[in-house]
N, C-alpha and C positions, 0 to 999 in steps of 0.2 A: 295703251293703258286706259282707254276710255271706259266708262261705266254707263251703260244705258239700260241695263236690265233692272226692272222694278218688280219686286216680288208681289204676287197677286194678293196676299193677305199677311197679316201679322202672324208670327209664329214664335213659340217659346223655344224653338230649336237653338237659338243663339242667346247667350247671356253676356251682359257687360254692365258698366256702371257709369254714373255721372255725378258730379259734386259741385257745390257752390260755396264760396267763402267770402267773409268781409269783416268790417269793424263798425262799431257804433253803439248807441244807447237804446235803440228801438227794438228790444228783444221780444220775440213772440214765442209762446209755447204751442203748441198744437198737439303691397307690392314687394315689391322687391326691396332689398337693402338699398338705401339711398336712391330711391326711385320715385316715380310719380304714382305708385300703386301700392295697395295695402292688402294683406291677407287677413286682417283682423276686422271683426264686425263690431260696430258701436252704434248707438243712437247718437251720432255725432252732434255736439253742440259747439260749433266752432266759435261762435260769438263769445262763449265763456272761456275759450282756450286762448284768445288773442292776448299777447303780451306786449309790454313796451318795446319800442324799436330802437336799437342802438344807432348812433350816428353813422357808423360804417355801413349800415344796411340801406343806404340811399345811394343808388348807382346813377350818377348823372355825368354829363359831358358838356363843357361850355360851348362846344362847337356843333353839337348834335342834339336834336330831340330824340329821346329814347322812349320806346313803347314795347309792350309785350314783355316776355321773359319766361323761359322754361329751363330748368336746371336739373342736373344729375351729377353724381360723383363718379369719376373715372377710375380706372385701375391704377392711374398715377397718383391717387390720393387727393387730387385736386377736384374742386367743384367747377363745373363747366356750365356757363350761362349762355343761352342763345336768345338774342334779343333783336328787336327792330330798331333801326336808326336812320335818320336822314338829316341833311344839313339844316341847322337851326335857323339860318338866315332865310330859308325858303318858307318858313311858317308851318303851322300844324297840318294844313290840308295837303302838303306835299307828301304825306305818308302814302297816298294812293298812287303817286307818280315816281317818287324817288327813294322809297324805303329799300333798305338792304338788310339781310339777316346777318348779324355780326356775332362774334364769339368772344366771351370774356372768361377769365379764370380767377379763382380765389382759393385760399386755404380754409375758408369757412363759408357756410351757407349765408352768413350775414356780412360778407365783405371783409375788407375792401376788395373791390373787383378791379381787374386790369384788363383792358381791351387787348385781345391777342391777334385776331384776324377777321376777315370777312368770310363767313361760311358759304353764303350764297350771293355772290355779286351779280350786278347787271351783266347780261351776256348778249344783248342785241335784240332788236325787234323782230328778227326772224324766228325767235323762240316765244312760246306761249307765256313764259315767265321772264322775258328778256329785259324788262324795264324795272320791275318792282318785285321784291320778295318780302313777305310780311306774315304775321300770325304764326310764329314758330312754336311747335310743341315737339319735344324730343323724348324718345323712349328707347330702351334697350330690350331687344327681343332675340333670344338665342345667340347671344354673343356679338350681335351686330347692332349698330345704332341707326335709328330711323328718325329723320327730321321732317315732320309734316309741316306744310306751310301753304299760304296763298301766294299766287303769282299772277302778274298781268303784263301787258305791253301796250305801248302807245306813243303819242307825240310828246309827252312830258310837259305839256303847256300848263302853266299855273295861272289861276284867276282868283277872283274873290269867292268863288264857290268851288265845289269839288269838281275834279276832272271826271266827268261821267263816262267818257269813253274808257278810261282806265278802270273805273269802278265796275262797269258792266262787262269787262273782260276778265274779272276775277275768277280763277279756277283753283282747284286744290291739287297739290303735288306732294311728292315725297323724295327726299334725297337719302342715300345710304352710304355708310362708312363703317370701317372696322375699328375706328377710334373716334372719340369726340373731337380730336384734333384734325380730323379729316385725313385725306381728301374726300370730299363728298361727291358721289356720283348722282347726277341729275338725269331726268328722262325728257325725251323730246315731246311727249304728250302728257296732258294732265292725268292724274290718278283718278280724280272725280271731275267729270265735265258736266255741263248743263244737259238737261233732257227736255225737249219741247213738250209743253203741256203739263209738266210736272212742277212741283213746288220750287224747284231751282231753275226754272226755264230762263231766267235772266242772268243770274250769277250765283256763285257759291264761295264760301270762305270759312274762317274760324274753325278749322278741323281740330278734333280731339279724339284720341283713341284709347282703347283698353283691350287687354288680352282676354279672350274668352276661356272658359274651363277646358274646351276642346283644343286649345292652341290657336284658334282663329282670332281674328281682329274685328272689333266693333268700333265704328266711327260715328260720332255725332258732329254735325256741321250746320252752319247757318246757311239758309237757302232763301233766295229772293225770287219771287214769282214775277211773271210778266203781265199780270192782270191790271195792275194800277197804271196810272198815267206816267208815261216816260218823261224824263230819264230815270226817275226813282224806281218805278215799277212797284212791286209788292203784290200781296202781303209778304212780310218777312217772318219766316218760321224756322224751325230746326228739323232736320231729317236724320234718320238712322240708316247706315249702310254697313254691310257685313262682308267679310272676305275670309277665305282660308289662308291667305298670305298677307304679310304686311305691305306688299307691293301690288296687291289686287289680283284680279279684278274685284271690284266691290259691287254688291247687289243692293239696290236702294229699296227700303221698306216704304210702303205707301202712306202711312199715317204720320202727319207732323206732330211734334212734341213741343212742350213748353209754350202752349198756346193759351190765349185768353179770348173768349168770345167777344166779338165787336172791336178788338184791338188789332191793328194791322202790323205793329212792330213792338211786341211786348218785351222781348228779351234778346240777348246776344252773348257772345264770349263764353261758351261752355267749356268747362274742364271736367273730364270724366275719369272714373276709375272703378275697379271692382274690389269689394271688400268682403271676402268669404262668400256668403250666400246672397249678397245684394250688390246693386250698382248705385253709384252716387254721382251727382253732378252739382258743380257750383256754376251759377249762371248770373249774368248781370240782369237785374230787374230794372228796366228802363224808367219806370214811373211808379213803383210800389204796387203793381198789379198783383203780386204774389206775397210779398212780405208785409204789405200795408204800411211801409215805412219810407215811401218815396224811392228815389234813385238809390239802389242798394245792391248787394249781392245775396243771392238766395240759394238754398240747398234743396235738392230733389233726391228722390230715391226710386229704385225700380227693381223688381225681382228678376227681370230678364233683359233689361236694356231697351225694351220696346215700349212698355207701358209705364208712364212716370206719374208720380204724385209728389206733392210737397212733403219734405221730411218733418219729423216731429219738432225739430227746432229749425224752422226755415230761414231765419235771419242769420246771415253770416256777419254782415257789417253794413253800416252806412259809410259814406265817404269821410271818415274821420280816423285819425291815428293818434296814439299816445307815444311820445318819444321817451327814451330812457331817462332824460333829464326832468321828466314830469310834465313837459309841455304838451298840451292837446292842440291839435291842428285840424281844422276843417279843410278838406281838399276839394278842388273843383272836379276832379276825376279820380276814381279808383276802380280800375277795370282790368280785363284780361287775366283773371285769376288762374294761378297754377299752384299746385301743392307739391312739396318735396317730402318724401317719407324716408325714414330710417328703420329698416326691419319692420315695416308695417305701422310705425308710429309717425304721425304727421309732425314735422319739425318746423316747416316754414311755409308761409303763404306769400307767393310772389305775385305782385300786381303792378300794372302800369299806373302811374299817378301823375297828377298835375296840380299846381298851386295857383294858377291864374286862369282867367276865363278863356283866353286865347290858347291856353295849353303850351305857351312858350316855355322852353326849358323843362319839358316833361322828363320823367325818370322812372326807373324801376325801384320798387321798395320791397324789402324782404321782412315780413312780419313774423316774429317768433310765435310758435304755437306750443302750449303746455299740453303734455300728454294727458288724455282723459283718465280720470281716477275710477 
């Protein structure tokens, strides 16, 4: 399932979309039913759509740090959330060594959520994803369920800094099931691997996918080059890859997206979808390079999924949330955005969140969205 083919030039042959969402006060002007995709076109203003969050819409676990979070509604009438978790006692940096993709269910997109099982557990260092699974994003295509993710393997040694061996072994995979309850079929090789000399020469992660009008799949993912000083490498950009099938092979397009001249790591955490004649992306803006609002979530749009520009209303949110009891809270993290749609209407913004500097006790939050008028 490796992908090494890089298309020689950008083409409008493929269409897809990317979107960004968030909360805050620094506003700038410039799918399928119960899915992560929309067939309706809007000049989205997600900042104006954000609503107070009920107490049940904070999914946490006293024994685990929780990160990421991608949801859909199953044929059983339940909402299914796929999220990353690892033992809280190991600290936040253990995400890169000990994360596993877990599965929770709820009767509502706003919880309460109940952990059900581990969708993608550790399976041994003889596999490319044998030690860690992370960055889940789930989509239903043609009656089957596709769970895209990042995986790696290594010694699982913890220290005061990131385990760079695990980080630099990050690759992108997909697991397939006939039900969100599994069982999930995994593959022995990555879906998207690194390519020497390309933008992803060191590692790749943060996959997000959208279905093209022709039935193919467009993927946007985070890519880390090998030009910078190791072990970090860099620059960190985003790439586009396309395939006729959800399970590949994927062809990589040559030009990076969501870039800022002179900045080596401007963005991450893309969530993409297609809305009628355009594509959208919500992306984490690491330092306000795009929203001019500091650390935030930004909205982009594209006619074809290849060439991107900031949307008319680029700010989704700063890291701040309003609870249903009227309390406003500044967060230390609001990342990994994903959107749940009901018949093309955005219903909820799912984000990883933290309240402390060390991100201890991190959780997933589901922010209600008011339909555009």
